[in-house]
N, C-alpha and C positions, 0 to 999 in steps of 0.2 A: 309355867313360868312366863311372866309377862315380857314380851319383846321390847327391845329398846325403841323408844319413840323417835321417829325421824324428825330432824330439825331442818327447817327450810334453809337453803343457802343464803348467806348474808349478801345483799346486793353490793357489787363491787363498784367503786367510783370509775367514771369514764377514764380511759387511758389518756395520759398526758403525752403529747407529742413533743419531743425535745426541740427547743428553738434552734439548736445547732444543726438539725436536719433540714434538708431543703423544703420538705413539706411543712415543718414547723415554722421555718422562717417565712414562707409564703403566707401561712395562716396569720402570723403576727402582723405582717405588713398589710394584709388585707384589712385587719381590724384597725390598724393605725390609720389607713386611708379613710375608713369610715369615721373615725374620730376627727380627722382633719377636715372632713366635710361638714361638721357641725358649725353652724354660723356663729354661735357664741364663742366657740373655741377659736375660730379665726379672729374674732374681735379681741380675744384675750391675747393671742399671739401678737397682733398688731400693737396693742397698747403696751405690751411687755417690751417689745423691741424698741418702740419709740420712747417709752418711759424709762428705759435703762440709760438713755443718753444723758439726761441731767445728772444722774448719779455718778457717771464716769467723768462728766465735765467738772464736777465739784472738786476733783483733785487739784484743779487750778486755783482753788480758794487760797491755798498756802502761798502761792506766788503772788496773788493779788494782795494778800495781807502784808507781805513783805514790801511790795511796791508802795503800799499806803504808808509805810513807815513803822510797822510793827517789828519788834525784834523777833529773832528765830524762836525764842521761847514763847513769846506771846502768840505768834502765828500757829505754832504747833499746839499750844494750849487751846486756842479757838477751835481747831479741828477736833481735838480730844473732847471738848465740851459738846460739839455737834454730834460726835459719835455716841457719847453717853445719852444725849437726848434721843437719838434714833433708837438706841437699845430699849430705853424705857418706853418710847413712843410705840414700838412694835407691840409691847405688852398691852398698852392702852388701846391701840387700834384693833388688836385681836379681840379684846373683851368687848369693845364697842361693836365690832362686827358680829360677834355671837349674840349680843343683845338685840341688835337690829334684825339679824336673821331669824331669831325666835319670834319677833313681833311681825316682821314682814318677810316671810320666807322667800318670796319671789324676787325681791329686789333690795333687801336690807343691806347685804354686804356691798352690793354695787353702790348704793347710796353712801355708805361709809367711805368707800374709796373716793367718790366724788367730793365729799366734804374735805378729805385730806388734800386732794389736788387743788380745790378752790382756795383753801387756806394757804397753800404753798405759793400761790401767785403773788398776793400782796406782801407776804413776808419776804419774798425774793426782792421785790421792788424796794421794800423798806431797808433791807440789808445793804443793797448795792447803791441805791439812790437817796434813801431817806435819812441815813445816819450822818452825823457831822463828820467831816473829813479829819483824820488825825493830823495834829500839828506837833511841832517839836515839844517834847516834854508832856504832852497830853494826847495820847493815842486813842482815848475813849475806849479802852479795852473792855470795860464793864458793859458798855452799851452793845458792842458787837458780840460779846460773849452771851449776853442775855438774849439777844435776837436769835443767835445760832442755837441756843438751848431750846427756845420756844419753837423754832423751825424744825429742829430734830424731833421734838415731841409730836408734831402735827403732820409732818409730810411723810412719815414712815409707816403709814397704815396699810398701804396697798399690798406690800409683799406678803404679809401674813394672811390677809383676806383673799388674795389671789390664789393661794394654795388651797383654801377651802372651796373656792369657786371651781378650781380644776377638779377637785375630788368629786364634785357633784356632776361633772360633765364627762369624766373619763372612767371607763370600766375598771374595776379593782385590779384585774390581772394585767392591765396595761399601764398602770400609774407610773411605775418606775421608768418605763420606756418613754412615755409621753413627757414626764417631768424632765428627763435627761435631754430630750429633743428641745423642749422649751428653753431650758437653761443654756444649752450650747448655742442656740440661735440668738437668744437675747445677749449673751456674752460676746458673741462675734460681732454683732451690729453695735452694741453699746460701747465697745472698745474704741469706736471712732469719736466718742464724745469729747475727750480731752484734745485730740488733734483738731477737731472742728472748732473748738474754742480758740485755739491758737491761730488757725487759719482765718477765722472770722475777725479776730482782733487785728491781724496784720492787713488783711485785704479790705475790710469794711470800715475799721475805726482808727486806722493809722498807727498801730503799735509798731515800734521800731527799736533797734538796739538790743541790748541784753538786759538781763535782770541781775547780773552779778555786781560785785563791788566796783566802786569807781564811777557810778552814774551820778549825775547831778540831780538835785531835788526837782527841778522843773521837768526834766525828762521822765523821772519816776512818776510824778503826778500825772503827766500826759499818758504814759503807758498804763498807769493804774486805771484811769478813766476808760481807755480803750479796752483793756482786759475786762473791766467790770461790765461794760456794755455788751461785750461778747458773751460773758457768762450769763447775763440777763436774757439774752436772746436764746441761748442754748438751754436755759431753764424754762422760760415761759412758753416758747413755741411747742416743744414736745409735750409739756403738761396740758396745753390747750387741746392738742390732738388726743391725749388720754381722756380728757374730760368729755370730748365729743364721743369717743369710743364707748366709754362707760354709759353715756346717755342712751346709745342704741341698745345696750344690753338690758335695759329695763323692759324691752319688748321681746328680745330674742332669748334671754336667759330662762325665764319661767317656761316658755314653750319647749326649749331644748332639754331642760331638766326633766320635764314631764315625759318627753319622748324617750330619754335615756332610762328613766325608771320603769317605763312600760316595757322596754326591751329587756331590762334586767329581770323583771317579774316573769316575762314570757320565757326567757331562757331557764329560769329556775323551775318553772312548771314543766318544761320539756325534760329537764334532768330528773325531776321527781317521777315522771311517767316512765322514763328509761329505767329507773331503779326498780319500778314495780314489775317490769316484764319478767325478770328471773323468778320472782315470787309467784307470779301467775303460772309460769311453766312448771314450777315445782309442785304447786297445788294440783295441777292437771295430772302430773305423773302419779301422785299419791292416789288420786281418785281412780286412775286406770288400774293400779296395782290392787286396790281394794275391790 
């Protein structure tokens, strides 16, 4: 009677150390520190923190529209149109980023982000300084709504492309942790955007009084100019910093991506070798028994 053929043991995956344990937490924090040491990741954090300020500052657009003479419905409609443009613009920016990354793997998404930032600068100037000032009975709602729609379509590319850039720089097992770190850091700093607009308008451009009912037209026009100038500063300066940061990534990003991919391949090779060890031991035991 033929004996039962022995089956080599199936290799077991490496044990996973729970993050809640002290050793697991230390291991995760050690890997996080390695990621934080990547130059491109540092640049991404910098531009993300600075670049979130304009988006928080834009909440003051509603007040600015009201000071210009827009009704509450017109002011809220302008912001809704801008939000719609940003939603569609994110889809457009993501597609452009994918196309650029396929054609220029080392810097395609970075270049797409730069295009978005560069287009946002003149559009901000056009919106705040270039459009005709609303007058009684003719607030030029269509002109402002059109520029806001175009602005939303073009300035919203960075968010979707930044997520893809992070994915290339961060190990898969750390992505949730690193994304959470980035979002919390950006949100904490970016929250100062709206207060900075108000402070700049008051201290640098002469904003005074309130924005409630009972204000005269001359005071509203003066405050509208002050708030518009402050908004332009809080949009243009952070975006210029982002543009410079993305410029540096044309050199750091390809190098850092290559290093991260080499480390991932090396780790995968080590895991494959570790999985082969039990098979080799089982083969030796069978040869000894025979």
